[in-house]
N, CA, C and O of each residue as an XYZ file, in Angstrom:
296
protein
N      15.359    -10.835    -47.936
C      16.711    -11.050    -47.478
C      16.689    -11.325    -45.972
O      15.984    -10.659    -45.214
N      17.445    -12.283    -45.575
C      17.466    -12.682    -44.169
C      18.389    -11.760    -43.374
O      19.512    -11.469    -43.786
N      17.887    -11.312    -42.230
C      18.699    -10.437    -41.370
C      19.476    -11.294    -40.387
O      18.926    -12.216    -39.785
N      20.732    -10.991    -40.230
C      21.579    -11.731    -39.302
C      21.999    -10.776    -38.191
O      22.465     -9.666    -38.451
N      21.829    -11.223    -36.951
C      22.210    -10.384    -35.821
C      23.728    -10.362    -35.683
O      24.398    -11.373    -35.894
N      24.253     -9.213    -35.332
C      25.695     -9.085    -35.130
C      26.087     -9.761    -33.823
O      25.395     -9.631    -32.813
N      27.184    -10.471    -33.850
C      27.677    -11.175    -32.669
C      29.045    -10.612    -32.325
O      29.921    -10.511    -33.184
N      29.218    -10.246    -31.063
C      30.493     -9.691    -30.603
C      31.288    -10.811    -29.950
O      30.892    -11.329    -28.906
N      32.413    -11.189    -30.563
C      33.180    -12.338    -30.074
C      34.591    -11.917    -29.662
O      35.520    -12.717    -29.772
N      34.770    -10.696    -29.197
C      36.092    -10.255    -28.745
C      36.295    -10.725    -27.311
O      35.707    -10.167    -26.384
N      37.127    -11.751    -27.124
C      37.314    -12.330    -25.796
C      38.151    -11.448    -24.884
O      38.160    -11.653    -23.671
N      38.853    -10.473    -25.444
C      39.678     -9.585    -24.634
C      38.963     -8.289    -24.259
O      39.548     -7.425    -23.606
N      37.713     -8.149    -24.664
C      36.963     -6.938    -24.346
C      36.657     -6.908    -22.845
O      36.414     -7.952    -22.239
N      36.671     -5.711    -22.248
C      36.367     -5.631    -20.814
C      34.912     -5.985    -20.532
O      34.024     -5.691    -21.333
N      34.680     -6.609    -19.404
C      33.330     -7.014    -19.016
C      32.752     -5.921    -18.131
O      33.276     -5.653    -17.050
N      31.681     -5.292    -18.583
C      31.060     -4.229    -17.811
C      29.959     -4.763    -16.904
O      29.634     -4.142    -15.892
N      29.394     -5.886    -17.252
C      28.306     -6.438    -16.463
C      28.885     -7.303    -15.355
O      29.455     -8.362    -15.618
N      28.741     -6.859    -14.141
C      29.204     -7.618    -12.981
C      28.025     -7.815    -12.044
O      27.175     -6.936    -11.904
N      27.982     -8.976    -11.405
C      26.892     -9.274    -10.480
C      27.093     -8.481     -9.200
O      28.153     -8.552     -8.577
N      26.074     -7.726     -8.810
C      26.122     -6.943     -7.586
C      25.053     -7.481     -6.641
O      23.864     -7.326     -6.916
N      25.449     -8.111     -5.531
C      24.452     -8.693     -4.624
C      23.521     -7.657     -4.023
O      22.363     -7.966     -3.739
N      23.997     -6.431     -3.821
C      23.144     -5.388     -3.253
C      21.993     -5.038     -4.177
O      20.854     -4.900     -3.731
N      22.283     -4.894     -5.460
C      21.229     -4.583     -6.428
C      20.284     -5.770     -6.567
O      19.075     -5.591     -6.710
N      20.835     -6.987     -6.525
C      19.994     -8.179     -6.606
C      19.033     -8.241     -5.424
O      17.848     -8.525     -5.601
N      19.536     -7.979     -4.221
C      18.674     -8.006     -3.036
C      17.645     -6.881     -3.063
O      16.527     -7.056     -2.578
N      18.009     -5.728     -3.626
C      17.057     -4.633     -3.762
C      15.907     -5.031     -4.687
O      14.744     -4.766     -4.383
N      16.227     -5.660     -5.806
C      15.182     -6.138     -6.710
C      14.346     -7.242     -6.097
O      13.135     -7.304     -6.308
N      14.998     -8.124     -5.329
C      14.268     -9.197     -4.652
C      13.317     -8.631     -3.606
O      12.193     -9.111     -3.461
N      13.763     -7.615     -2.881
C      12.904     -6.965     -1.889
C      11.723     -6.279     -2.562
O      10.600     -6.332     -2.060
N      11.976     -5.634     -3.699
C      10.886     -5.009     -4.442
C       9.871     -6.029     -4.923
O       8.667     -5.776     -4.878
N      10.345     -7.184     -5.386
C       9.431     -8.243     -5.826
C       8.617     -8.779     -4.656
O       7.425     -9.049     -4.802
N       9.253     -8.937     -3.494
C       8.530     -9.424     -2.317
C       7.464     -8.428     -1.884
O       6.359     -8.821     -1.510
N       7.793     -7.138     -1.932
C       6.806     -6.116     -1.560
C       5.622     -6.159     -2.513
O       4.471     -6.092     -2.082
N       5.902     -6.271     -3.812
C       4.807     -6.304     -4.775
C       3.963     -7.572     -4.633
O       2.758     -7.535     -4.882
N       4.576     -8.695     -4.237
C       3.802     -9.924     -4.047
C       2.939     -9.876     -2.789
O       1.908    -10.545     -2.715
N       3.357     -9.090     -1.804
C       2.605     -9.013     -0.551
C       1.556     -7.906     -0.542
O       0.886     -7.706      0.471
N       1.401     -7.190     -1.641
C       0.458     -6.069     -1.669
C      -0.969     -6.524     -1.374
O      -1.635     -5.946     -0.515
N      -1.439     -7.542     -2.067
C      -2.839     -7.946     -1.890
C      -3.140     -8.510     -0.505
O      -4.133     -8.094      0.093
N      -2.345     -9.429      0.043
C      -2.659     -9.901      1.398
C      -2.633     -8.791      2.441
O      -3.486     -8.754      3.327
N      -1.669     -7.894      2.346
C      -1.611     -6.784      3.304
C      -2.822     -5.878      3.134
O      -3.405     -5.427      4.119
N      -3.198     -5.614      1.901
C      -4.347     -4.753      1.644
C      -5.656     -5.357      2.122
O      -6.533     -4.634      2.594
N      -5.802     -6.672      2.009
C      -7.033     -7.306      2.479
C      -7.101     -7.333      4.000
O      -8.178     -7.171      4.575
N      -5.969     -7.535      4.652
C      -5.962     -7.620      6.113
C      -6.106     -6.240      6.744
O      -6.867     -6.070      7.696
N      -5.388     -5.262      6.224
C      -5.393     -3.936      6.830
C      -6.283     -2.989      6.038
O      -7.446     -3.302      5.786
N      -5.773     -1.878      5.657
C      -6.576     -0.850      5.010
C      -6.147     -0.716      3.553
O      -4.987     -0.979      3.235
N      -7.054     -0.313      2.656
C      -6.689     -0.201      1.236
C      -5.558      0.789      0.940
O      -4.880      0.646     -0.076
N      -5.337      1.798      1.809
C      -4.238      2.730      1.528
C      -2.886      2.039      1.644
O      -1.906      2.479      1.043
N      -2.832      0.947      2.424
C      -1.587      0.188      2.532
C      -1.219     -0.396      1.173
O      -0.040     -0.492      0.835
N      -2.219     -0.782      0.400
C      -1.975     -1.318     -0.941
C      -1.288     -0.268     -1.810
O      -0.342     -0.573     -2.537
N      -1.772      0.967     -1.728
C      -1.177      2.040     -2.519
C       0.276      2.271     -2.130
O       1.150      2.358     -2.994
N       0.532      2.370     -0.838
C       1.902      2.640     -0.398
C       2.834      1.463     -0.687
O       3.996      1.672     -1.032
N       2.347      0.244     -0.553
C       3.180     -0.918     -0.864
C       3.498     -0.970     -2.359
O       4.619     -1.300     -2.746
N       2.516     -0.644     -3.196
C       2.758     -0.625     -4.640
C       3.757      0.467     -5.008
O       4.636      0.254     -5.843
N       3.620      1.630     -4.386
C       4.562      2.710     -4.660
C       5.971      2.343     -4.207
O       6.942      2.623     -4.910
N       6.087      1.720     -3.040
C       7.399      1.326     -2.535
C       8.038      0.263     -3.428
O       9.215      0.362     -3.774
N       7.259     -0.755     -3.799
C       7.792     -1.808     -4.665
C       8.212     -1.275     -6.021
O       9.257     -1.657     -6.549
N       7.399     -0.392     -6.586
C       7.738      0.192     -7.878
C       8.984      1.066     -7.774
O       9.840      1.048     -8.658
N       9.079      1.827     -6.693
C      10.262      2.670     -6.499
C      11.518      1.818     -6.354
O      12.570      2.170     -6.888
N      11.418      0.702     -5.637
C      12.581     -0.173     -5.487
C      13.013     -0.753     -6.831
O      14.207     -0.885     -7.102
N      12.037     -1.098     -7.672
C      12.387     -1.604     -8.997
C      13.053     -0.521     -9.847
O      14.019     -0.800    -10.557
N      12.544      0.712     -9.780
C      13.165      1.798    -10.529
C      14.591      2.045    -10.062
O      15.480      2.280    -10.881
N      14.816      1.995     -8.754
C      16.169      2.198     -8.232
C      17.082      1.064     -8.687
O      18.225      1.307     -9.075
N      16.588     -0.171     -8.643
C      17.408     -1.309     -9.070
C      17.756     -1.197    -10.553
O      18.895     -1.457    -10.940
N      16.795     -0.815    -11.380
C      17.056     -0.663    -12.813
C      18.029      0.489    -13.051
O      18.918      0.378    -13.895
N      17.873      1.594    -12.317
C      18.777      2.731    -12.468
C      20.197      2.348    -12.069
O      21.156      2.733    -12.737
N      20.334      1.590    -10.982
C      21.664      1.175    -10.540
C      22.300      0.218    -11.542
O      23.520      0.216    -11.705
N      21.489     -0.591    -12.212
C      22.041     -1.541    -13.177
C      22.391     -0.881    -14.504
O      23.154     -1.446    -15.289
N      21.848      0.303    -14.767
C      22.091      0.930    -16.068
C      22.813      2.258    -15.892
O      24.038      2.278    -15.771
N      22.093      3.346    -15.875
C      22.707      4.677    -15.883
C      23.405      5.007    -14.572
O      24.383      5.755    -14.573
N      22.937      4.482    -13.479
C      23.518      4.833    -12.193
C      24.799      4.103    -11.876
O      25.530      4.511    -10.974
N      25.090      3.044    -12.587
C      26.298      2.281    -12.285
C      27.519      2.993    -12.846
O      27.454      3.635    -13.894
N      28.610      2.871    -12.147
C      29.849      3.520    -12.588
C      30.566      2.599    -13.574
O      30.954      1.484    -13.228
N      30.734      3.076    -14.791
C      31.416      2.296    -15.828
C      32.882      2.695    -15.869
O      33.198      3.874    -15.708
N      33.781      1.749    -16.079
C      35.212      2.102    -16.173
C      35.528      2.851    -17.453
O      36.679      3.219    -17.685
């Protein structure tokens, strides 16, 4: 039997997903930090790689938290 996904087509339903530039910039900053880990680590000291990875990962966790459980829903 073929499974059909449910589609929600209520046009009057409230929209909970809103674009937040602050969260977007936080995720963009986290991506930039993670992309710069290797060049910074090669130029400076290997511990910088660890701290940059931790910072980038933390920024991603904060961005995901703000987009889901941390956001205030009406």
